[in-house]
N, C-alpha and C positions, 0 to 999 in steps of 0.2 A: 224121364228122370227129373226130379225137382231141382231147380237151380237156386243156390243160396249165395247171397253176397255177404261177406264178413267185413264189417267196418270196425277196425280195432287197431290202435296205433302201437300196441305192444306186440311185436312180431312173433315172439315166442308163444304168446297166448293165441294169436291168430292162427299160427301154424298148428297148434294143438287142436283147436276147434276144427280146422280144415280136415285133419286126419280123422278125428272122431266122426265127422259127418260123412266123409267119403267111405270110411269103413262100414258105415251103416247103410250105404247105398245112395246117398245124396251127392250132387255135383256142386263144387265150389269153383266157378269159373274166374272169380276175382276176389282179391282182398284189397281193401282201401284203408288208408291210414289217416285220412282227413276229409273234410267237407268236399273239396274240389275233386279228389279222386273218386269219392263215392258218387257224386253227381255224374261224372264222366262215365263211370261204369254202368250206371242205370241208363244213360243215353245210348250206350253201345249195345246193351243186352237186356233181354227181358228176364227178370228174376221173379221167383215165386215167393221169396222171403228175404228179408234183410235182418241180420244180427247186428245190432247197433250199440256200440259202446257209448255210454253217456258222456264220459269225459275224454275228449280228444285234444290233441295239440292244435294250436291255431285259434283264431278268433271265433270260429264257428264250430260248435260241438255237436253232439248227438241230437240234442233237442232241435237245433236248427235244421239238421238233416231230416228229422221226423216231420217237421212242418213242411219241408219241401216235398217229401214223399206224399204226404196227405194232399198237397195242393196239385201236384203234377203227375204222380206216378201210380198212386193207388195200389201200392204193394204192402202187404202185411209186414210188420216189423216187430221184433222182440228186443227189448233193451238188455244189455249186459252191464251190470253195475255192481260196485263194491259197497254202495250205500243203500241199505234197504230200510232206513228209518222212515217213519210215517211222513215227515216233511218232504223228503225226497220223492217218495212214491206219489204223494199228492201232486207234486209239481209235474211229474212225468205223466200222470193220468190225463192231463189236459190234451195231450197229443194222441190219445186213443191207441196205445200200443196193443199188440195182440198178446203180450205177456212180458214177463221179466225173468231173467236168469241171474242168480246171485253168484258173484265170483267168490272163491275159485270154482270153476264150473267142472262138474264131473261128467263123464261120458254118458252114464245112464240118465242123469237128469236132463242133459242136453237133448239126447235123441228121443227120449220119452216126450218131452215138451214139444219138440218139433213135430213128432208123429201125431200127437193129439191135435196140434194146431192145424195141420193139413187135413186131418179127418174132419174137424169141425168146419173148416172152410169148404170142404167138399159138400158137406150137408147143407151149409148155409147158402152156397152160391151155385148149386147144381142147376138151378133154373135161371140164373142171371148171367152166367158165363156163356158167351156166344162164340162158337167155333165155326169159321167159314172156310170150307175146303176149296182150294183152287189148285187144280193139278195135283201135285204130290205135296203141296204145302198147306199149312193151316195158319189162319189169321185169328187171333184171339182178342176178344173185346169183352168188356162188362156192359151188360144191357143198359144200365143207368147212365152210361157215358155216351150213348148213341143219340143223335138228333134226327137226321134224315139221310136219305140216299137219293142220288140223282143219276139217271142213266145217260150215257154218252156213247152212242154206237154200241160197240161190243164190250165197253167198259161201264162200270158203275162207280161213281165217287161216293164214298161213305163219309159223312161228316159227323164228327164226334168231339168230345171235350178237348182232345189234344190237337185237333186240326182236321185233316181229311186224308183218306187213302184212296187211290185210284186202283180198283180191282178189276181183273179180267173175268167178269161174271155178269150175267144178265140181271136186271132188276128183280125179276121174278125168282131167279136162282138165289139171289141174296136174301130175299124175303123168306124163302123156304128154309133158310138157316136159323130163323128166329122162332121162338115159341109162338104158338097160335094166338092170334089177336093182339100181337104186340106192334106189328107194322101194318099200316094201311096205305094202299095206293090211292092217291088223290087225283092223279092225271097220268097221262101216258108215260111220263119220264120221272115222276117224283113219288116216293113213298116216305112217310113220316112215322116216327115212333109215337105211339098214342100219348104217353105220359110226358113227352117233351113239348107238346103243344101248349102254347100260352092262351090262345083263344081261337074261336072259329065262328064264321058266319055262313050264310048260304052259298057264298061264292069263293071264299078264301080261308085258308088255314094260316095262322100266324105263329111263328116261333122264332126266337132270337132275332128280333127286329127285321124279320123277313116275312113277306107275304107270298104264299103259293096258291095259285088259282086251282080251284076244284073243277074238274071237267064236268060239263053239264050233265052228262049221263051218269056220273058217279056221285052226284051231290046227295041223293037220298041214302045211298049205301054208306057214304062217309059219315053223315049225320047220325044214322042208326048205329054205326060202329062205335062212334064216340059218345 
């Protein structure tokens, strides 16, 4: 079930949106009324979409939240706004929203736009969303956020844009979760994502100010792959 965060400081509107979405089969685990609550909600839970009111109480409004989403969370968001004039829309376009919903928001308009958004995301990201199954759990990443993986006994640490995760999976098992030709093993314990590499020579792969040694027996294979 898709999880949607509502960021709206008018609680009557937020409650109405919540009921519309849940009746349509979506989940609304949280409602935030300002910048701080929105950020804390996204830290606690992984959302599939944020419905974001442009004008919020407090010093930071919807546009500031949008910039933070783009920088740290990479979650699609749709603006909720009473102002649909050209000047306002041009100002909002810089934050690259997935869409706009004009207030007052009707149920059919809301659910249709959200349905279309998720269908388009499914088409656009079907090859870039990585699901890593560990036991009964799933870890989800976007391919473009991944840098490299490093094995450590029975664990593999996956390094990505937001930091790293220590996963109980073999390096080969993790590599098998990626599309073909996206990850290349360069030595016994390290695999890198091809498009994350900054440069390469006969002995090392360089990415993000780090140098990883290529095993002697793998150098030809790595160079051919890249």
